[in-house]
C-alpha distance (Angstrom), angle and dihedral (degrees) to the residues before:
residue distance angle dihedral
M1 . . .
R2 3.78 . .
P3 3.83 121.6 .
I4 3.78 113.2 -83.0
Q5 3.81 90.4 -119.5
D6 3.81 87.5 69.4
A7 3.80 87.9 65.6
F8 3.81 93.9 57.7
P9 3.84 93.1 90.2
L10 3.82 88.3 58.8
L11 3.80 88.3 61.1
Q12 3.79 97.0 52.2
T13 3.81 92.1 93.4
P14 3.83 128.1 41.2
K15 3.80 112.7 -79.7
K16 3.79 138.2 -178.5
I17 3.78 102.3 -114.5
F18 3.80 129.6 -166.5
I19 3.84 116.7 -159.6
T20 3.78 124.9 -172.4
T21 3.78 141.2 163.7
H22 3.80 139.0 -168.0
H23 3.79 129.3 -55.8
K24 3.82 115.9 -93.4
P25 3.82 90.3 26.4
D26 3.79 122.6 -149.3
G27 3.78 132.5 -162.2
D28 3.79 94.5 -76.1
A29 3.80 93.0 47.8
I30 3.81 95.1 51.2
G31 3.79 93.9 34.6
S32 3.80 93.4 54.1
M33 3.80 93.2 43.1
L34 3.80 94.8 49.5
G35 3.80 94.3 38.7
L36 3.81 88.9 54.3
Y37 3.81 90.3 43.5
H38 3.81 93.5 55.8
Y39 3.81 91.4 45.9
L40 3.81 95.0 50.2
V41 3.82 91.9 46.2
K42 3.81 89.0 54.1
K43 3.81 87.2 52.9
G44 3.80 90.1 57.9
H45 3.80 102.1 -100.0
D46 3.81 128.8 137.5
V47 3.81 101.1 -122.5
T48 3.81 133.1 -176.3
P49 3.83 118.8 -171.9
I50 3.80 111.9 -155.7
T51 3.79 126.0 -170.5
P52 3.83 117.1 -157.5
G53 3.80 90.9 -135.1
E54 3.78 148.6 -10.7
L55 3.80 121.9 -31.5
P56 3.82 122.8 -130.0
D57 3.80 113.9 -108.4
F58 3.81 94.2 -115.9
L59 3.82 90.2 67.3
M60 3.79 98.1 47.9
W61 3.83 92.2 96.0
M62 3.80 94.0 63.5
P63 3.82 117.9 120.4
G64 3.79 108.8 -103.9
V65 3.81 98.0 24.7
D66 3.79 88.5 118.2
K67 3.82 89.4 59.4
M68 3.81 94.2 56.4
L69 3.77 127.3 99.2
N70 3.80 123.6 -147.3
Y71 3.80 112.7 -136.0
E72 3.81 93.6 -155.7
S73 3.80 92.8 56.9
E74 3.83 98.3 32.7
P75 3.83 107.2 29.5
K76 3.81 96.8 150.6
A77 3.80 95.0 51.1
C78 3.81 91.8 45.3
T79 3.80 92.6 48.4
T80 3.80 90.9 50.5
I81 3.80 91.3 51.5
L82 3.80 90.5 48.8
K83 3.80 92.5 50.9
N84 3.80 92.8 48.9
C85 3.81 99.9 44.1
D86 3.81 126.6 104.6
L87 3.81 99.1 -147.0
I88 3.81 136.4 22.4
F89 3.81 122.6 -148.2
C90 3.82 118.5 -166.9
V91 3.80 118.1 -168.0
D92 3.81 133.8 -171.1
F93 3.82 99.6 3.9
N94 3.79 134.6 83.8
D95 3.82 103.7 -156.7
F96 3.80 132.4 40.2
S97 3.81 89.6 -125.4
R98 3.83 88.4 71.1
T99 3.81 87.7 73.4
K100 3.81 89.6 59.8
Y101 3.83 106.2 -163.7
M102 3.83 93.7 29.8
T103 3.81 95.5 54.7
Q104 3.80 98.1 103.2
Q105 3.80 95.4 41.5
L106 3.79 92.2 53.5
A107 3.79 92.6 45.2
E108 3.81 91.2 52.5
A109 3.80 96.5 44.2
T110 3.81 112.8 110.2
Q111 3.80 99.2 -162.0
P112 3.83 119.6 106.2
K113 3.78 109.7 -81.4
I114 3.82 121.9 -148.2
L115 3.81 123.7 -163.8
I116 3.81 128.9 -155.5
D117 3.81 109.3 176.8
H118 3.81 144.8 132.0
H119 3.82 101.8 -152.9
L120 3.79 124.7 112.3
M121 3.81 123.8 -97.2
P122 3.83 106.4 8.2
A123 3.79 114.6 -152.7
P124 3.83 114.0 -106.1
V125 3.81 94.1 -110.1
W126 3.82 104.8 103.0
D127 3.80 127.5 89.5
Y128 3.81 95.8 -153.1
G129 3.74 134.5 9.4
M130 3.75 157.0 121.9
S131 3.80 118.8 -113.9
I132 3.82 113.7 176.3
P133 3.83 116.4 162.8
E134 3.81 90.3 -173.2
K135 3.79 90.1 68.2
S136 3.81 118.5 98.9
S137 3.77 94.9 -129.8
T138 3.77 145.3 -17.6
C139 3.80 87.4 -103.6
E140 3.80 89.5 62.5
M141 3.80 87.4 51.7
V142 3.82 92.9 50.7
Y143 3.81 86.2 53.1
D144 3.82 88.2 51.6
F145 3.82 90.2 47.4
I146 3.80 91.0 54.3
N147 3.81 90.6 48.9
L148 3.82 92.1 47.6
N149 3.80 86.2 59.1
N150 3.83 89.6 50.5
D151 3.81 91.6 -117.1
N152 3.81 103.1 123.7
K153 3.80 89.0 120.2
I154 3.81 92.5 65.5
I155 3.81 95.5 55.3
D156 3.80 103.1 119.5
L157 3.80 131.8 -174.2
D158 3.82 93.4 -86.9
I159 3.81 92.1 54.4
A160 3.80 90.7 43.1
A161 3.81 93.4 51.3
C162 3.80 92.6 49.8
L163 3.79 94.7 47.5
Y164 3.80 93.9 44.5
T165 3.81 90.6 52.8
G166 3.79 92.9 56.9
V167 3.79 95.5 44.9
M168 3.80 92.4 45.9
T169 3.81 94.9 49.6
D170 3.81 96.8 41.9
T171 3.81 93.1 49.8
G172 3.81 94.6 47.2
S173 3.82 90.2 -112.4
F174 3.81 89.5 -43.2
R175 3.81 97.8 -54.5
F176 3.82 101.9 107.6
P177 3.84 119.0 95.4
I178 3.82 90.2 -112.3
T179 3.83 88.0 72.5
T180 3.81 98.9 105.9
A181 3.78 131.4 -178.3
T182 3.81 89.1 -99.0
V183 3.81 89.1 59.6
H184 3.79 90.8 57.4
E185 3.81 90.6 44.8
M186 3.81 89.2 53.7
I187 3.81 92.1 49.4
A188 3.81 90.7 48.0
D189 3.80 89.0 53.6
L190 3.81 91.5 50.0
K191 3.81 90.4 48.0
H192 3.81 90.2 52.2
K193 3.82 86.6 54.8
G194 3.81 90.4 56.6
L195 3.82 103.8 -93.5
D196 3.83 114.1 170.8
H197 3.80 99.7 -146.5
T198 3.82 94.4 173.8
R199 3.79 92.6 63.0
I200 3.81 91.2 51.3
H201 3.81 92.7 51.1
E202 3.81 89.3 50.5
E203 3.82 93.0 48.7
V204 3.81 92.7 49.7
N205 3.80 102.0 35.8
D206 3.81 106.7 24.7
S207 3.79 103.1 48.4
W208 3.80 100.3 85.9
T209 3.78 122.5 140.9
V210 3.80 120.7 -130.4
G211 3.79 87.5 -112.2
R212 3.78 92.8 56.3
M213 3.80 91.4 49.6
K214 3.81 90.7 51.7
F215 3.80 89.1 47.0
L216 3.81 89.9 55.4
G217 3.80 90.7 51.9
Y218 3.79 90.6 50.6
V219 3.80 91.7 48.8
L220 3.81 94.5 51.0
I221 3.80 94.0 46.0
E222 3.79 102.2 36.7
R223 3.79 108.6 20.5
M224 3.81 107.0 36.8
E225 3.79 122.5 91.6
I226 3.79 125.3 -174.9
F227 3.81 124.0 -153.6
P228 3.84 106.3 -167.3
K229 3.82 91.7 178.5
Y230 3.80 89.2 62.9
N231 3.83 98.3 32.4
A232 3.79 86.9 -121.7
G233 3.79 141.2 128.6
L234 3.79 129.4 -162.0
I235 3.82 133.2 -163.0
T236 3.80 119.2 -171.5
L237 3.80 125.4 -168.5
S238 3.79 122.9 -172.2
K239 3.78 127.5 -162.4
E240 3.80 87.5 -105.5
D241 3.82 90.7 56.5
M242 3.79 90.0 52.4
K243 3.81 92.5 49.6
L244 3.79 92.7 46.8
F245 3.82 91.3 61.8
D246 3.81 98.3 27.6
V247 3.80 89.5 -119.8
R248 3.79 113.0 -155.5
S249 3.78 132.7 -162.2
G250 3.80 108.3 -66.0
D251 3.81 96.6 19.5
T252 3.82 90.9 108.1
E253 3.81 92.6 48.4
G254 3.80 110.6 128.7
L255 3.83 96.3 5.4
V256 3.79 91.9 118.0
N257 3.81 90.7 62.5
Y258 3.81 96.4 60.7
P259 3.83 97.7 82.7
L260 3.82 88.8 54.6
S261 3.82 88.3 65.2
I262 3.82 88.5 69.1
A263 3.81 116.2 92.8
G264 3.79 111.8 -101.9
I265 3.80 96.9 14.4
R266 3.82 111.0 126.3
F267 3.80 101.7 163.4
A268 3.81 128.5 47.7
T269 3.79 129.8 -177.2
L270 3.79 134.4 -170.6
I271 3.81 117.4 -162.7
T272 3.80 114.2 -168.2
E273 3.79 127.3 -173.8
R274 3.80 109.7 -141.0
S275 3.79 127.8 -174.6
D276 3.81 92.2 -101.3
E277 3.83 105.6 20.9
V278 3.79 147.9 4.8
K279 3.80 111.6 -104.1
M280 3.77 128.8 -163.1
S281 3.78 135.8 -161.2
F282 3.80 122.7 -164.3
R283 3.81 130.2 -165.5
S284 3.79 130.1 175.9
K285 3.77 144.4 177.2
G286 3.78 126.3 -137.7
D287 3.78 122.7 -3.6
F288 3.81 101.0 -19.1
D289 3.82 106.4 118.3
V290 3.79 108.1 -144.6
S291 3.80 91.4 176.8
S292 3.80 91.1 64.8
F293 3.80 89.6 41.4
A294 3.81 91.2 53.6
R295 3.80 92.5 48.3
Q296 3.79 93.6 47.5
Y297 3.78 99.1 46.8
F298 3.81 111.2 15.1
N299 3.82 112.4 32.5
G300 3.78 91.0 -107.4
G301 3.76 146.2 101.2
G302 3.77 142.2 172.1
H303 3.79 130.9 139.1
F304 3.81 131.4 -6.7
N305 3.83 93.6 -104.0
A306 3.82 99.9 21.8
S307 3.78 127.1 42.7
G308 3.78 144.7 136.1
G309 3.76 141.3 -140.1
R310 3.77 145.7 171.3
A311 3.78 136.9 -134.7
N312 3.78 131.2 -139.1
S313 3.79 92.5 -154.5
S314 3.80 127.0 78.9
F315 3.80 124.3 -78.4
I316 3.81 93.3 -104.0
E317 3.81 92.8 45.0
T318 3.80 91.1 49.3
I319 3.80 92.3 53.2
A320 3.81 91.2 49.1
Y321 3.81 91.7 48.2
F322 3.80 92.0 49.3
K323 3.80 92.2 51.8
K324 3.79 90.3 48.0
I325 3.79 94.4 55.3
L326 3.81 94.4 44.8
S327 3.79 89.0 84.6
D328 3.83 89.7 57.4
I329 3.79 99.2 54.6
H330 3.82 107.7 41.5
P331 3.83 101.0 -168.4
R332 3.82 113.4 -144.0
């Protein structure tokens, strides 16, 4: 993969550009995609942002959401746009498989592919890119990308709102260790440009439904287990749990972090039974590497303190296996 600066000449004339991100997108995924979208449009390009699937409700306010296409609901239109584009940007994922239903189409596409991502070990499938795991978020990297092209002056309030959303959500509202001095310098710059950070926090954090609040209460009372001996907490959600509360996309966002609020807990896991697989989210404090843990035990990966995985076994078997290996890892 060549440095992303080598792709700048490709952007000197108007291009048809396809941007996508990972399946089950979060704030950083949509924030980086839409922030990049607004920037490239201002540079004169014809840009289509495409999400592999449904967005969570708490991101539906974001500027540019109405310009996005959903591959799951409009596969033919999205495939046509992909085939006819000049350039492909991929943000916030390190392997085509993270897009789920778009994996084959992206792999077969012959156009130059450009990566902007902060996950470990990107697959060797991109022509140009920047992959920096030390960065707080892909949104911070889109900000860096704009500055590398000497375009800080054209960052407007739409771009600022999108990029702030991703940085804020991926840093746990700026409390995780990945929140560096450069993150705060970026936010200061966006504030100087007029960013209303309070509104964004309210849109993301204060837009719950009554049903989602009741679902959280049920999860904490009925579906959370704490293992003090192993400094660990576990939340398990079955398909029946999801049906009981009519759980929608985004309703499980942040659940995995709740056990970490308990004194002494250094490792938290969320196991979710989906219609076609069992998915897992891992979070940790301190020096317990959940990325290595996810790769070793659950076909996954991600960041040092935040990662994900999946299991080929059943929901019940996965829970039993997880509890069995807890005694081997002893998070501190």
